[in-house]
C-alpha positions in Angstrom: 137.3 81.6 83.0 140.0 79.5 81.6 139.2 75.9 80.4 141.9 73.5 81.5 140.5 70.2 80.2 140.2 70.0 76.4 137.1 67.7 76.5 135.1 70.3 78.4 132.5 72.2 76.4 131.4 75.2 78.5 128.5 76.1 76.3 127.2 72.5 76.5 127.6 72.6 80.3 125.6 75.9 80.5 122.8 74.2 78.5 122.9 71.3 80.8 122.3 73.5 83.8 119.2 74.9 82.1 117.9 71.5 80.8 118.8 69.0 83.5 116.0 67.7 85.7 118.2 68.3 88.8 121.3 70.3 89.7 124.0 69.9 92.4 126.3 72.7 93.3 129.1 71.7 95.7 131.2 74.6 97.2 134.3 74.7 99.4 134.2 77.6 101.8 137.6 79.1 102.8 139.4 80.5 99.7 136.4 79.8 97.5 133.3 81.5 98.9 135.3 83.6 101.3 138.7 85.1 101.1 141.2 83.8 103.6 141.6 85.7 106.9 144.3 85.5 109.6 141.4 85.1 112.0 139.2 82.3 110.6 136.2 83.4 112.6 136.2 86.6 110.5 136.4 84.9 107.1 133.1 86.1 105.7 132.0 85.4 102.1 132.6 87.9 99.4 129.4 90.1 99.7 128.3 89.6 96.1 128.9 85.9 96.4 126.8 85.4 99.5 123.9 87.1 97.8 124.0 84.9 94.7 124.3 81.7 96.8 121.4 82.9 98.8 119.3 83.3 95.6 120.3 79.8 94.4 119.3 78.2 97.7 116.0 80.2 97.9 115.0 79.2 94.3 115.0 75.6 95.5 116.0 74.2 92.1 119.6 73.3 93.0 120.9 71.1 95.8 123.6 73.4 97.3 126.2 71.5 99.3 129.0 73.2 101.2 132.0 70.9 101.7 134.7 72.2 104.1 137.5 71.2 106.4 135.9 73.4 109.0 133.7 71.9 111.7 130.2 72.0 110.2 128.8 74.2 113.1 131.1 77.1 112.2 129.6 77.6 108.7 126.0 78.7 109.2 126.8 81.9 111.0 129.6 82.7 108.6 127.4 82.0 105.5 124.6 84.1 107.0 122.0 82.6 104.7 118.3 82.7 105.4 118.0 79.0 104.6 121.1 76.9 105.4 122.2 74.5 102.7 123.5 71.0 103.3 126.9 71.0 104.9 129.7 68.5 105.0 132.3 69.5 107.6 135.6 68.2 109.0 136.6 66.9 105.6 133.5 64.7 105.3 133.4 63.3 108.8 130.2 65.2 109.7 127.1 66.0 107.7 124.4 68.5 108.6 121.2 68.4 106.5 119.1 71.5 105.7 116.6 70.3 108.3 119.3 70.4 111.0 119.9 66.7 111.3 123.6 65.9 112.0 125.3 62.7 111.0 128.8 62.1 112.4 131.4 59.4 111.9 134.2 59.0 114.4 137.8 58.0 113.6 139.2 54.9 115.2 140.9 54.8 118.6 144.4 54.5 116.9 143.7 57.7 114.9 142.4 59.6 117.9 145.4 58.7 120.0 147.7 59.8 117.2 146.0 63.1 116.9 146.2 63.8 120.6 149.9 63.0 120.5 150.3 65.2 117.4 148.8 68.2 119.2 151.2 67.9 122.1 154.1 67.5 119.7 153.6 71.0 118.3 152.5 72.9 121.4 155.8 74.8 121.6 155.3 76.1 118.0 152.5 78.4 119.3 155.3 80.6 120.8 156.5 81.1 117.2 153.2 82.3 116.0 151.4 79.1 115.1 147.8 78.3 116.0 146.6 74.8 116.8 143.1 73.8 115.9 141.8 70.5 117.1 138.9 69.1 115.0 136.7 66.1 115.0 139.1 63.9 113.0 142.2 66.1 112.6 144.7 68.6 114.0 145.3 71.7 112.0 148.4 73.9 112.5 147.9 77.4 111.1 150.6 80.0 110.4 148.7 82.5 108.2 150.0 86.0 108.9 153.3 84.8 110.3 156.4 86.2 108.6 157.7 83.9 105.8 160.9 82.8 107.5 159.1 81.9 110.7 156.4 80.1 108.7 159.0 78.0 107.0 160.5 77.0 110.3 157.1 76.1 111.8 156.3 74.0 108.7 159.6 72.1 108.8 159.4 71.4 112.5 155.8 70.3 112.4 156.4 68.1 109.4 159.3 66.4 111.0 157.4 65.6 114.2 154.2 64.4 112.4 155.8 62.2 109.8 156.6 59.5 112.3 153.0 59.5 113.5 151.7 59.3 110.0 153.9 56.4 109.2 152.9 54.4 112.3 149.1 55.0 112.5 146.0 55.6 110.5 146.5 59.3 110.0 147.9 61.3 107.0 149.6 64.7 106.5 148.0 67.2 104.2 149.4 70.7 103.5 146.9 73.5 102.9 147.1 77.2 102.1 148.5 78.6 105.3 149.1 75.5 107.3 149.5 71.8 107.8 146.9 69.2 108.9 147.2 65.7 110.3 143.9 63.9 109.8 142.4 60.5 110.3 142.3 58.3 107.2 138.8 57.3 106.1 136.9 60.5 105.2 137.8 63.4 103.0 136.2 65.7 100.5 136.2 63.0 97.9 134.2 60.9 100.3 131.6 63.6 100.7 131.4 64.2 96.9 131.0 60.5 96.2 128.2 60.3 98.8 126.4 63.2 97.2 126.8 61.8 93.7 125.4 58.4 94.8 122.2 60.3 95.7 122.1 62.2 92.5 120.4 61.3 89.2 122.8 60.4 86.3 121.6 63.3 84.1 122.0 66.0 86.7 124.1 69.2 86.2 126.9 68.9 88.7 129.8 71.2 89.7 132.3 71.3 92.5 134.1 74.5 93.3 137.3 74.6 95.5 140.6 76.3 95.8 143.1 74.2 97.9 145.1 71.0 97.6 142.4 69.5 99.9 139.9 69.9 97.1 142.0 67.9 94.5 140.5 64.6 95.4 137.0 66.2 95.1 137.9 67.4 91.6 138.9 63.9 90.6 135.7 62.5 92.0 133.4 64.9 90.3 135.0 65.0 86.8 133.3 61.8 85.5 129.8 63.3 86.0 130.3 67.1 86.3 132.7 70.0 86.3 135.6 70.6 88.7 136.2 74.3 89.1 139.4 75.7 90.6 138.8 79.1 92.3 141.9 81.1 93.3 143.6 84.3 92.3 146.8 82.6 91.1 146.8 79.4 89.0 148.4 76.2 90.2 148.5 72.7 88.8 145.2 71.0 89.3 142.9 68.2 88.3 140.0 70.7 87.9 138.4 71.3 84.5 138.3 75.1 84.6 139.9 78.0 86.6 138.1 81.0 87.9 139.6 84.1 89.6 137.5 85.3 92.6 135.5 87.3 93.2 134.5 88.6 89.7 134.8 85.4 87.6 133.3 83.4 90.5 130.4 85.7 90.7 129.8 85.4 86.9 129.8 81.6 87.1 127.4 81.6 90.0 125.1 84.2 88.4 125.1 82.0 85.2 124.1 79.0 87.4 121.4 81.1 89.1 119.9 82.3 85.8 120.2 79.0 83.8 119.0 77.0 86.8 115.8 79.1 86.9 115.1 78.8 83.2 
């Protein structure tokens, strides 16, 4: 673990996990709990990580929340947990509670029309190896596994076509590891984090773990009350407080949370 924010006292945070009346552990999925996979439906969690998260959920002393850009319905079978945690999917546009209740917000008509137009605008890039993924409030264009030169061409063409849409309507462009996404403005991971924090006692132990650029707004949202944790093999500039390399350092952090949270 590498501390990135001088004000952060890891020993004090560990004590807080043990002593707090309540705990909230927010986790991104792809790139954090699970390594990236060319076929997203095969992106299973690191085996040791899944077992630790299972133990934390089963202990019932931590509110575990998975926050993902994926549709919420994709996550329970991938997680494979006996008891499913709370899930915020589609960058915060949908929320599935542990009891199965699903709460969905819909983007406006302007955004939906722009997303439909955006999907048509990049259809020809599929022949170059791209994959189009329509979501509730976004369109994701993936090129993971495509040769680097082809990926750069796909990125440049998609960006050029989507920039006009982003400038003229209520959608925004967001790069992610292995692709580009055009999403409706209004909800994001920061929105999900702020909603969770609003339901959380002030003296709680709180952490958000993520890897991608899409997690940066969540790191900024959580820092005032908890710990932002960057999880990725290689370092990049980030608003997070600490950096962990998966899977070993990630496993150590989650094991510490499991043990301290049960104290």
